[in-house]
Backbone as numpy.savetxt, mean C-alpha at the origin, in Angstrom:
# Nx Ny Nz CAx CAy CAz Cx Cy Cz
17.81 2.97 -94.23 15.63 2.77 -93.61 15.21 3.80 -93.57
14.62 3.66 -93.61 13.11 4.32 -94.40 12.87 5.30 -93.01
11.95 6.33 -93.01 11.35 6.98 -91.72 10.54 6.41 -91.44
9.53 5.23 -92.16 8.58 4.56 -91.56 9.34 3.59 -91.00
10.57 2.93 -91.44 10.75 1.77 -90.42 11.64 2.42 -89.34
12.07 3.38 -89.00 12.60 4.45 -87.63 11.96 4.87 -86.86
10.78 5.10 -87.37 9.67 5.22 -86.68 8.97 4.29 -85.85
8.92 2.89 -86.51 8.17 1.68 -85.61 9.67 1.24 -85.03
10.71 1.41 -85.58 11.71 0.51 -84.12 11.86 1.50 -83.27
11.91 3.31 -83.30 11.32 4.09 -82.36 10.39 3.80 -81.08
9.12 3.21 -81.59 8.09 3.07 -81.01 7.99 1.59 -80.24
8.75 0.40 -80.83 9.48 -0.88 -80.36 10.10 -0.27 -79.23
11.03 0.11 -79.32 11.80 0.50 -78.27 11.45 1.23 -77.01
10.49 1.95 -77.38 9.72 3.10 -76.34 8.89 1.98 -75.34
8.15 0.96 -76.32 7.42 -0.16 -75.74 8.10 -0.96 -74.90
9.49 -1.61 -75.41 9.95 -2.07 -74.64 10.65 -1.62 -73.05
10.79 -0.31 -73.51 11.44 0.25 -72.09 10.71 0.76 -71.44
9.06 0.38 -71.43 8.35 0.88 -71.12 8.16 -0.38 -70.14
7.95 -1.69 -70.56 7.79 -2.63 -70.54 8.52 -3.14 -69.39
10.18 -2.97 -69.76 11.68 -3.03 -69.13 10.98 -2.88 -67.41
10.73 -0.69 -67.45 10.08 -0.26 -66.49 9.16 -0.98 -65.29
7.78 -1.03 -65.93 7.21 -2.37 -65.24 7.52 -3.54 -64.80
8.48 -4.31 -65.56 8.92 -5.47 -65.03 9.46 -4.84 -63.80
10.60 -3.89 -63.92 11.40 -3.67 -62.90 10.59 -3.22 -61.56
9.85 -2.33 -61.94 9.54 -1.85 -60.47 8.14 -2.90 -59.48
7.58 -4.02 -60.76 7.26 -5.03 -60.27 7.90 -6.19 -59.64
9.47 -5.82 -59.91 10.32 -6.70 -58.88 10.80 -6.44 -57.59
11.41 -5.14 -57.55 11.63 -4.43 -56.37 10.90 -4.30 -55.06
11.33 -4.68 -54.25 10.52 -4.96 -52.50 11.13 -3.98 -52.22
9.98 -3.05 -51.33 10.68 -2.01 -50.37 10.30 -2.74 -48.83
11.29 -2.76 -48.10 10.89 -3.53 -46.46 11.81 -2.33 -45.72
10.59 -1.40 -45.13 10.90 -0.23 -44.21 11.46 -1.06 -43.01
12.14 -0.30 -41.89 12.38 -0.54 -40.86 11.56 -0.97 -39.78
10.55 -0.67 -40.06 9.59 -1.28 -38.87 8.40 -2.34 -39.94
8.89 -3.10 -40.41 8.46 -3.88 -41.50 8.86 -5.43 -41.59
7.97 -6.63 -41.22 8.58 -7.70 -41.86 7.83 -7.82 -43.43
8.46 -8.37 -44.31 8.23 -8.30 -46.15 7.98 -10.06 -46.29
6.50 -10.54 -46.66 6.80 -11.59 -46.96 6.37 -11.83 -48.20
7.43 -12.77 -49.04 6.93 -12.65 -50.62 6.08 -14.05 -50.22
5.01 -14.48 -51.36 4.61 -15.61 -51.52 3.79 -15.70 -52.94
4.31 -16.77 -53.11 4.07 -17.70 -54.52 2.79 -18.13 -54.53
2.04 -17.87 -55.11 0.76 -18.74 -55.38 0.24 -19.45 -53.99
0.47 -18.64 -53.23 -0.40 -18.39 -51.85 0.86 -19.30 -50.85
2.05 -19.49 -51.25 3.10 -20.13 -50.73 3.92 -19.63 -50.17
4.63 -19.27 -48.71 6.10 -18.21 -48.40 6.91 -18.35 -49.31
7.59 -17.66 -49.87 8.81 -18.33 -50.10 10.02 -17.36 -49.59
9.83 -16.37 -49.21 10.84 -16.03 -48.26 10.10 -14.57 -47.03
10.91 -14.69 -46.34 10.63 -13.32 -45.46 11.57 -12.47 -45.07
11.50 -11.04 -45.77 12.85 -10.37 -45.58 12.30 -9.34 -43.90
13.36 -9.61 -43.36 13.23 -8.55 -42.10 14.14 -7.66 -42.08
14.87 -7.00 -43.13 15.81 -5.81 -43.01 16.09 -4.66 -43.73
15.48 -3.74 -43.81 15.53 -2.86 -44.46 16.07 -2.41 -45.64
15.48 -2.35 -46.55 16.04 -2.27 -48.13 15.39 -2.54 -48.80
15.83 -3.05 -50.28 15.37 -3.28 -51.36 15.61 -5.11 -51.11
14.51 -5.98 -51.95 14.91 -7.01 -52.20 13.94 -7.13 -54.00
14.23 -8.60 -54.71 13.64 -8.75 -55.77 13.14 -10.06 -55.31
11.77 -10.23 -56.35 10.75 -10.99 -56.09 10.12 -10.77 -57.41
9.72 -12.30 -57.74 9.75 -12.44 -59.64 8.31 -11.45 -60.02
8.52 -10.69 -60.88 7.53 -9.99 -61.19 5.99 -10.40 -61.60
4.87 -9.94 -61.09 3.56 -10.61 -61.64 3.34 -12.18 -61.51
4.09 -12.48 -60.62 3.78 -14.02 -60.08 4.03 -13.86 -58.80
4.72 -13.51 -57.96 5.18 -13.41 -56.36 4.10 -12.31 -56.02
3.50 -12.32 -54.17 2.87 -11.33 -54.19 3.47 -11.02 -52.54
3.43 -10.20 -52.25 3.89 -9.67 -50.99 2.76 -8.82 -49.80
2.77 -9.45 -48.69 1.91 -9.00 -47.48 3.08 -7.83 -46.52
3.13 -7.36 -45.99 3.66 -6.77 -44.92 3.32 -6.82 -43.67
4.01 -6.71 -42.54 3.50 -6.55 -41.33 4.33 -6.18 -40.25
3.76 -5.58 -39.43 4.63 -4.35 -38.58 5.57 -5.28 -37.71
6.80 -4.76 -37.54 7.63 -5.44 -36.69 8.11 -4.85 -35.15
7.13 -3.48 -34.85 6.98 -2.72 -33.63 6.53 -3.44 -32.76
6.32 -2.77 -31.84 5.29 -2.75 -30.63 4.19 -2.62 -31.07
3.23 -3.45 -30.87 1.41 -3.27 -30.87 0.44 -2.48 -29.68
0.03 -1.66 -29.80 -1.17 -1.44 -28.58 -2.74 -1.69 -29.26
-3.46 -2.60 -28.39 -4.42 -3.15 -28.87 -5.33 -2.74 -27.56
-6.46 -1.78 -27.49 -7.17 -1.03 -26.65 -8.55 -2.35 -26.54
-8.42 -3.42 -25.50 -9.73 -3.65 -24.66 -11.11 -2.93 -24.57
-12.04 -3.43 -25.36 -13.53 -2.65 -25.08 -13.52 -2.76 -23.39
-14.71 -2.28 -23.24 -14.65 -2.10 -21.72 -15.56 -3.64 -21.32
-15.47 -3.96 -20.51 -16.68 -5.22 -19.85 -16.36 -5.49 -18.65
-18.13 -6.17 -18.30 -18.14 -6.62 -16.90 -17.52 -7.62 -16.76
-17.25 -7.58 -15.25 -16.39 -9.20 -14.72 -17.17 -8.82 -12.97
-17.12 -10.27 -13.06 -17.70 -11.01 -11.63 -16.34 -11.29 -10.41
-16.42 -10.93 -9.52 -15.50 -11.03 -8.30 -16.36 -12.49 -7.93
-15.18 -12.68 -6.33 -15.31 -14.19 -5.90 -17.00 -14.19 -5.35
-17.03 -12.86 -4.42 -17.95 -12.37 -3.23 -18.86 -12.03 -4.54
-19.30 -12.18 -5.40 -20.14 -11.74 -6.42 -20.29 -10.43 -6.57
-19.39 -9.71 -6.58 -19.54 -8.26 -7.31 -19.30 -7.97 -8.24
-20.00 -7.21 -8.67 -19.84 -6.86 -10.66 -19.10 -5.55 -10.68
-17.75 -5.56 -11.63 -16.72 -4.44 -11.67 -16.53 -4.35 -13.67
-16.51 -3.03 -13.85 -16.29 -2.92 -14.66 -14.45 -2.59 -14.99
-14.21 -3.34 -16.32 -12.85 -3.67 -16.50 -12.40 -2.99 -17.75
-11.45 -1.84 -18.15 -10.86 -1.35 -19.25 -9.23 -1.38 -19.19
-9.16 -2.04 -20.14 -7.68 -2.97 -20.38 -6.74 -2.62 -21.35
-5.96 -2.66 -21.71 -5.26 -2.71 -23.07 -3.72 -3.82 -23.16
-3.43 -4.11 -24.17 -2.58 -4.76 -24.56 -1.58 -4.62 -25.51
-0.30 -4.51 -24.85 1.00 -4.27 -25.86 1.65 -5.41 -26.29
1.98 -5.71 -27.44 2.51 -7.05 -28.37 2.85 -6.41 -29.45
3.78 -7.82 -30.15 4.42 -7.62 -30.90 4.75 -9.43 -31.96
5.23 -9.00 -33.26 5.05 -10.26 -33.90 6.16 -10.90 -33.67
7.01 -12.17 -33.56 8.14 -12.69 -33.34 8.19 -13.35 -34.26
7.46 -14.49 -34.84 7.43 -15.04 -35.80 6.45 -15.16 -37.23
7.07 -14.04 -38.23 6.37 -13.92 -38.91 5.61 -14.65 -40.19
6.20 -15.96 -40.00 5.77 -17.23 -40.92 4.90 -17.90 -40.33
4.55 -18.02 -39.06 4.14 -18.84 -38.24 2.34 -17.63 -37.95
2.83 -16.68 -37.60 1.68 -15.15 -37.81 0.74 -15.86 -38.92
1.86 -15.61 -40.34 1.13 -15.50 -41.50 0.61 -16.73 -41.96
0.70 -17.48 -41.69 0.19 -19.05 -41.88 -1.28 -19.26 -40.66
-1.07 -18.48 -39.46 -2.14 -18.48 -38.68 -3.28 -17.96 -38.79
-2.84 -17.28 -39.27 -3.80 -15.58 -38.98 -3.99 -15.09 -40.29
-3.60 -15.39 -41.42 -3.17 -15.03 -42.67 -2.71 -13.33 -42.69
-1.99 -13.40 -42.03 -1.42 -11.97 -41.87 -1.83 -10.98 -41.82
-3.14 -11.62 -41.03 -4.21 -10.15 -40.65 -3.77 -9.74 -39.12
-3.25 -8.02 -38.52 -3.28 -7.93 -37.65 -4.89 -7.74 -36.68
-5.77 -7.88 -37.56 -7.05 -7.83 -37.03 -7.25 -9.01 -36.60
-7.23 -10.07 -36.99 -7.22 -11.57 -36.52 -6.72 -11.50 -35.58
-5.44 -11.17 -35.55 -4.32 -11.66 -33.98 -5.26 -10.56 -32.92
-5.97 -9.71 -33.13 -6.65 -8.47 -31.84 -7.64 -9.62 -31.40
-8.29 -9.91 -32.73 -9.86 -10.86 -32.30 -8.82 -11.82 -31.21
-7.83 -12.36 -31.80 -7.49 -13.89 -30.43 -6.88 -12.96 -29.28
-6.54 -11.79 -29.38 -6.08 -11.42 -28.11 -7.14 -10.67 -27.25
-8.41 -10.73 -27.73 -9.60 -9.81 -27.47 -10.05 -10.82 -26.42
-10.12 -11.92 -27.33 -11.09 -13.36 -26.70 -10.11 -14.07 -25.08
-8.80 -14.26 -25.55 -7.66 -15.00 -24.72 -7.34 -13.71 -23.43
-7.21 -12.47 -23.57 -7.77 -11.80 -22.50 -8.53 -11.60 -21.69
-9.78 -11.41 -22.53 -10.72 -11.02 -21.22 -10.83 -12.65 -20.21
-10.86 -13.74 -21.10 -11.12 -15.03 -20.66 -10.18 -15.13 -19.33
-8.84 -14.81 -19.71 -8.52 -14.59 -18.67 -8.29 -13.71 -17.16
-8.95 -12.58 -17.90 -9.44 -11.53 -16.70 -10.61 -12.12 -15.90
-11.41 -12.43 -16.83 -12.73 -12.75 -15.89 -11.54 -13.96 -15.19
-11.36 -15.10 -15.33 -11.04 -16.07 -14.96 -10.25 -15.40 -13.38
-9.19 -15.01 -13.40 -8.22 -14.53 -12.64 -9.44 -13.56 -11.33
-10.43 -12.38 -12.33 -10.80 -11.49 -11.41 -12.11 -12.55 -10.62
-12.51 -13.83 -11.28 -13.83 -14.41 -10.37 -12.70 -15.49 -9.26
-11.90 -15.52 -9.00 -11.13 -15.79 -8.31 -10.26 -15.01 -7.32
-10.85 -13.82 -7.01 -10.39 -12.93 -6.15 -11.42 -12.18 -5.59
-11.62 -11.62 -4.10 -12.63 -11.04 -3.73 -12.35 -9.32 -4.45
-13.46 -8.37 -4.38 -13.22 -7.09 -4.74 -12.71 -6.63 -4.22
-12.19 -6.73 -2.97 -11.29 -6.11 -1.78 -9.45 -6.37 -2.58
-9.68 -7.58 -3.21 -8.49 -8.54 -3.05 -8.41 -7.38 -5.07
-9.14 -7.66 -5.55 -8.75 -7.22 -6.85 -8.32 -5.75 -7.00
-9.32 -5.14 -6.45 -8.82 -3.44 -6.05 -7.50 -3.46 -5.66
-7.07 -3.60 -4.19 -5.44 -3.90 -3.63 -4.47 -4.55 -4.96
-5.09 -5.25 -6.09 -3.75 -5.57 -6.89 -3.69 -5.09 -7.91
-4.62 -3.75 -8.49 -3.87 -2.73 -9.16 -2.92 -2.30 -9.84
-1.78 -2.60 -8.35 -0.52 -2.00 -8.36 0.36 -2.78 -9.29
-0.54 -3.95 -9.91 1.22 -4.97 -10.85 0.50 -6.10 -10.59
-0.03 -6.84 -9.60 -0.61 -8.52 -9.06 -1.79 -8.71 -9.72
-2.36 -7.75 -10.35 -3.07 -8.38 -11.03 -3.03 -8.78 -12.48
-2.05 -7.98 -13.15 -1.64 -7.81 -14.48 -0.94 -9.44 -14.30
-0.06 -9.20 -13.56 1.03 -10.93 -13.34 0.12 -11.98 -13.59
-1.22 -12.00 -12.51 -1.85 -12.59 -12.49 -2.86 -13.33 -14.49
-3.05 -12.17 -14.51 -3.40 -12.49 -16.12 -2.56 -12.87 -16.93
-1.13 -13.04 -17.18 -0.14 -12.85 -18.02 -0.08 -14.50 -17.43
-0.03 -14.90 -16.42 0.21 -16.34 -16.07 -1.00 -17.37 -16.18
-2.19 -16.66 -16.28 -3.37 -17.34 -17.06 -2.98 -17.35 -18.03
-2.80 -16.90 -18.79 -2.67 -16.86 -20.31 -1.57 -17.95 -20.85
-0.64 -17.68 -20.19 1.03 -18.45 -20.00 1.42 -18.64 -21.84
1.28 -19.89 -22.21 1.95 -19.63 -23.73 1.00 -19.54 -24.65
-0.44 -19.93 -24.38 -1.26 -19.94 -25.55 -1.29 -19.49 -26.57
-0.84 -18.28 -26.75 -0.12 -17.48 -27.76 0.72 -17.64 -29.12
1.44 -18.71 -28.22 2.84 -18.93 -29.12 2.03 -19.70 -30.26
1.37 -20.58 -30.45 1.09 -20.73 -31.76 0.30 -20.10 -32.80
0.45 -18.25 -32.93 0.02 -17.78 -33.36 1.03 -17.03 -33.53
2.32 -16.78 -33.66 3.53 -16.17 -33.97 3.61 -15.29 -33.27
2.68 -14.42 -32.22 3.36 -12.98 -31.92 3.52 -13.53 -30.44
3.86 -12.12 -29.43 3.81 -12.66 -27.86 3.12 -11.59 -27.45
2.88 -11.19 -26.58 2.20 -10.02 -25.31 3.18 -9.73 -24.20
3.56 -8.48 -24.45 4.71 -8.14 -23.21 3.42 -7.98 -22.24
2.91 -7.38 -22.21 2.21 -7.06 -20.67 0.29 -6.35 -21.09
0.12 -6.93 -20.33 -1.61 -6.69 -19.81 -1.85 -5.69 -18.84
-2.58 -4.83 -19.53 -2.41 -3.09 -18.20 -4.16 -3.29 -18.29
-4.36 -2.62 -16.70 -5.79 -2.03 -16.78 -5.59 -0.89 -16.18
-6.46 -0.35 -17.32 -6.47 1.01 -17.24 -7.57 2.07 -16.16
-8.56 0.71 -16.17 -9.84 1.38 -15.48 -10.51 0.07 -14.76
-10.37 -0.17 -13.35 -11.61 -1.54 -12.77 -12.44 -0.77 -11.41
-13.46 -0.57 -11.70 -14.24 0.56 -10.87 -15.61 -0.19 -10.93
-16.54 0.36 -9.98 -17.76 -0.35 -10.05 -19.01 0.01 -11.12
-19.85 -1.01 -11.22 -20.58 -0.28 -12.49 -21.41 1.65 -11.55
-21.60 2.34 -12.72 -22.11 3.44 -11.94 -23.46 3.66 -11.58
-24.25 2.29 -11.75 -25.59 2.46 -10.99 -25.50 1.99 -9.35
-24.19 1.36 -9.14 -24.27 0.84 -7.68 -23.41 1.53 -6.90
-22.85 2.44 -7.36 -21.22 2.80 -6.62 -21.68 3.29 -5.63
-23.02 4.47 -5.80 -23.34 5.11 -4.26 -23.49 4.29 -3.02
-24.57 3.15 -3.64 -24.63 1.84 -2.50 -23.74 1.49 -1.86
-22.63 1.49 -2.67 -21.05 0.67 -2.24 -20.85 1.29 -1.43
-20.15 2.81 -1.62 -19.71 3.44 -1.24 -20.31 3.74 -0.11
-21.30 4.01 0.16 -22.37 3.82 1.63 -22.16 2.72 2.58
-21.90 2.10 1.61 -22.00 0.47 2.53 -20.44 0.54 3.19
-19.05 0.82 2.55 -17.93 0.92 2.50 -17.91 1.88 3.74
-18.31 2.71 3.96 -18.81 4.20 5.09 -18.79 3.74 6.02
-19.88 2.93 5.70 -21.03 2.39 7.05 -19.88 1.24 7.56
-19.21 0.23 7.04 -18.10 -0.56 7.62 -17.13 -0.19 8.12
-16.64 0.80 7.66 -15.34 1.53 7.64 -15.52 2.48 9.26
-16.99 3.18 9.48 -17.72 3.71 11.04 -17.90 2.45 12.10
-18.09 1.04 11.33 -17.93 0.09 12.77 -17.01 -0.53 12.93
-15.96 -0.21 12.13 -14.16 -0.68 12.30 -13.88 0.53 13.29
-13.64 1.36 12.91 -13.97 2.58 14.23 -14.14 2.43 15.56
-15.82 2.06 15.32 -16.36 2.34 16.96 -15.78 1.23 17.29
-15.39 -0.21 16.54 -14.47 -1.27 17.26 -13.55 -0.68 18.20
-12.50 0.05 17.23 -11.60 0.28 17.72 -11.20 1.00 18.91
-12.23 1.92 19.05 -12.89 2.85 19.92 -12.93 2.63 20.77
-13.74 1.40 21.01 -14.33 0.64 22.10 -13.31 -0.38 23.15
-12.03 -0.52 22.05 -11.56 -1.88 22.69 -10.34 -0.63 22.97
-10.19 0.91 22.62 -9.03 1.51 23.30 -9.35 1.97 24.59
-10.62 2.35 24.66 -11.28 2.53 25.79 -10.93 1.66 27.20
-11.85 0.34 26.32 -11.24 -0.90 27.09 -10.08 -0.90 28.36
-8.83 -0.51 27.05 -7.63 -0.93 27.18 -6.93 -0.08 27.98
-7.54 1.36 28.06 -7.55 2.46 28.62 -7.98 2.68 30.36
-9.21 1.76 30.31 -9.93 1.33 31.51 -8.90 0.65 32.30
-8.49 -0.59 31.73 -7.74 -1.26 32.54 -6.47 -0.79 33.31
-6.00 -0.30 31.78 -4.54 0.57 32.66 -4.75 1.54 33.49
-6.11 2.31 33.94 -6.15 3.16 34.86 -6.72 2.27 36.59
-7.35 1.63 35.46 -7.20 0.70 37.14 -6.36 -0.07 36.93
-5.41 -0.56 36.48 -4.37 -1.14 36.91 -3.69 -0.10 38.13
-3.32 1.44 37.51 -2.60 2.43 37.85 -3.03 2.19 39.30
-4.31 3.04 39.59 -4.95 2.75 40.04 -4.35 2.20 41.53
-4.59 0.66 41.36 -4.64 -0.16 42.26 -2.78 -0.04 42.96
-2.04 0.29 41.49 -0.97 0.40 42.57 -0.45 1.61 43.25
-1.28 2.72 42.77 -1.25 3.76 43.22 -1.72 3.60 45.16
-2.76 3.27 45.02 -3.37 2.32 46.40 -2.68 1.65 47.15
-1.99 0.24 46.91 -1.64 -0.47 47.19 -0.06 0.70 48.04
0.66 1.40 47.24 2.15 1.99 47.49 1.17 2.73 48.58
0.01 3.96 48.90 -0.71 4.58 49.65 -0.51 3.73 51.28
-1.49 2.59 50.63 -1.65 1.58 51.37 -0.23 1.38 52.20
0.56 1.11 51.60 2.71 0.65 52.16 3.23 1.95 53.04
2.62 3.06 52.46 3.58 4.50 53.05 3.14 4.48 54.15
1.57 4.45 54.50 0.42 4.96 55.74 0.77 3.63 56.70
1.35 2.45 56.25 1.44 1.52 57.29 2.77 1.90 57.98
3.74 1.90 56.24 5.23 2.73 56.90 5.24 3.08 58.10
4.46 4.63 57.94 3.95 5.91 58.61 4.24 5.55 60.08
2.45 4.76 59.63 1.96 4.59 61.25 3.48 3.75 62.44
4.15 2.98 61.44 5.21 2.05 62.26 6.38 3.22 62.68
7.26 3.85 61.45 7.60 4.92 62.12 7.01 5.65 63.49
5.66 6.41 63.73 5.15 6.77 64.47 5.18 5.48 65.98
5.02 4.91 65.74 4.53 4.10 66.66 6.04 3.90 67.42
7.23 3.41 66.61 8.23 3.49 67.17 8.60 4.84 67.67
8.77 5.90 67.22 8.81 7.53 67.70 8.16 7.32 68.97
7.06 7.20 69.02 6.16 7.25 70.36 6.46 6.37 71.21
6.99 4.99 70.93 7.66 4.26 71.95 9.38 4.50 72.25
9.88 5.72 71.48 11.14 5.90 72.04 10.95 7.20 72.78
9.91 7.86 72.54 9.56 9.46 73.35 9.32 8.47 74.68
8.05 7.19 74.88 7.71 7.08 76.51 9.02 6.30 76.96
10.21 5.92 76.38 11.16 5.23 76.55 12.24 6.47 77.47
11.88 7.65 76.68 13.07 8.66 76.67 12.22 9.06 78.62
10.84 9.56 78.19 10.54 9.92 80.13 10.32 8.55 80.86
10.04 7.39 80.69 10.55 6.21 81.50 12.10 6.95 82.26
12.85 7.04 81.37 14.13 7.12 82.17 14.51 8.39 82.99
13.72 9.73 81.85 13.84 10.76 82.67 13.04 10.97 84.09
11.66 10.19 84.73 11.52 10.06 85.99 11.98 8.91 86.65
12.90 7.74 85.94 12.81 7.15 86.50 14.29 7.44 88.08
15.09 8.70 87.85 15.71 9.13 89.07 15.17 10.45 89.33
15.53 10.66 90.68 14.32 11.65 91.38 14.99 13.36 90.84
16.75 12.86 90.47 16.90 14.55 89.90 16.88 14.39 88.25
16.90 13.32 88.21 16.03 13.66 86.11 15.15 14.33 86.66
14.17 13.47 86.80 12.86 14.22 86.74 12.91 15.35 87.40
13.52 15.89 88.55 13.71 17.19 88.73 13.91 18.05 87.63
14.70 17.65 86.83 15.56 18.40 85.87 14.63 18.77 84.99
13.95 17.72 84.60 13.17 17.18 83.67 11.98 18.39 83.59
11.01 18.31 84.97 10.17 19.01 84.91 10.78 20.61 85.09
11.79 20.68 85.15 12.24 22.19 85.37 12.29 22.37 83.84
12.99 21.93 82.63 12.70 22.37 81.59 11.27 22.20 81.14
10.41 21.87 81.28 8.96 21.36 81.06 8.42 22.79 81.20
8.66 23.08 81.97 8.55 24.53 83.07 8.78 25.49 82.55
10.25 25.84 82.09 10.72 26.78 81.35 9.77 27.48 80.27
9.80 25.90 79.56 9.48 25.86 78.17 7.93 26.63 77.98
7.06 26.05 79.41 5.74 26.45 79.17 5.74 28.11 79.49
6.37 28.44 80.39 7.09 29.88 80.21 7.01 30.25 79.16
8.14 30.14 78.51 8.45 31.23 77.21 7.22 30.92 76.17
6.44 29.91 76.35 5.33 29.88 75.27 4.47 30.82 75.40
4.27 31.11 76.96 3.35 31.82 77.53 3.53 33.15 77.24
4.87 33.87 77.17 5.39 35.30 76.81 5.34 35.35 75.04
4.20 35.74 74.87 4.08 35.96 73.06 3.53 37.45 73.19
3.58 37.95 71.76 3.38 39.16 71.92 3.85 40.41 72.21
3.37 41.62 72.74 3.98 42.43 72.72 4.08 42.99 74.78
3.12 41.56 75.35 2.84 41.90 76.64 4.05 40.82 77.03
5.23 41.33 78.00 5.97 40.15 78.03 5.60 40.50 79.70
4.66 40.37 80.45 4.63 40.02 81.82 4.31 38.67 81.99
3.93 38.20 83.12 3.73 36.98 83.16 3.24 37.29 84.93
2.06 36.79 84.36 1.23 36.42 85.86 1.20 35.44 86.63
1.54 34.92 87.83 1.24 33.59 87.83 0.59 33.36 89.65
-0.17 32.05 90.01 -0.24 32.63 91.29 0.56 31.34 92.01
0.45 31.94 93.21 1.54 30.93 94.71 1.29 29.36 94.06
0.36 28.74 93.30 0.20 27.29 93.70 0.67 27.08 91.96
0.81 27.79 91.12 1.36 27.54 89.75 2.51 26.96 89.93
2.29 25.87 89.11 3.60 24.61 89.18 5.02 25.59 88.62
4.61 26.70 87.76 6.01 27.85 87.10 6.21 28.26 88.36
5.60 29.02 89.12 5.89 29.57 90.51 6.65 28.95 91.27
6.50 27.57 91.40 7.45 26.88 92.31 8.95 26.71 91.97
9.26 26.37 90.41 10.27 26.85 89.97 11.33 27.81 90.65
10.54 29.54 90.54 11.15 30.15 91.05 11.76 30.37 92.69
10.34 30.19 93.41 10.42 29.96 95.10 11.40 29.26 95.46
11.87 27.76 94.23 12.86 26.88 94.58 14.19 27.56 94.66
14.29 28.77 93.31 15.81 29.49 93.71 16.35 30.10 94.51
17.45 29.93 95.40 18.03 30.39 96.31 18.83 31.79 95.94
């Protein structure tokens, strides 16, 4: 074989080798751990690869699309919503979602994550608006600990299933009043709280006065009962005293003795201080005691 023929053969081999490499490169499909790989032929889905690794497709004919398998985060733009009591609030939310049926997702949304986010934006906003419009402002504020998110998810229901993905959660980052009327609302809330505090204070004072009146009444009744009992005891004591006097003066012997004792008590009462001298007139009842002593 001539040198010219050998040179031509070498070139052909190189061309074939290069073509083979190109064909091989267009035949291999690399699927990553967090991806779905969709193999299409003339726009029709032929195969979905959901395991990481290498797979084969028909070169120059088959096309591939990749879809995320991991959980996706979508941040909704801030939007104004109106509560049941006609109060405007600003809602800022985000959504966690993921693809669960890559074939349905590819067919309904043309394998576009952007289109999926547009669907999420519309569905979540409408559900958020409906939920908030059926609650008062106070109910919306108190529901930020999870009740609002649950209500939004229930409002969406299974509407999203037709697109081949699911919503994991809808969370509200920020739910507040518009900045231009915050001051007025805060002032009204402060005024309402002050009125409530004044009402509670008045009710407390009224209840306290009732308790004081009841206590004063009970004390007055107790004092009255005690005074009545004391008067009764005093009356009984005086009656007993009069009975004893009556018995003492009923007999002459007892009367003389009782008179004698009372005269001694009177004399003893007169002897007070340093001066112990007792001067009596002859007609003094006390002197008569001593005149009668033999």
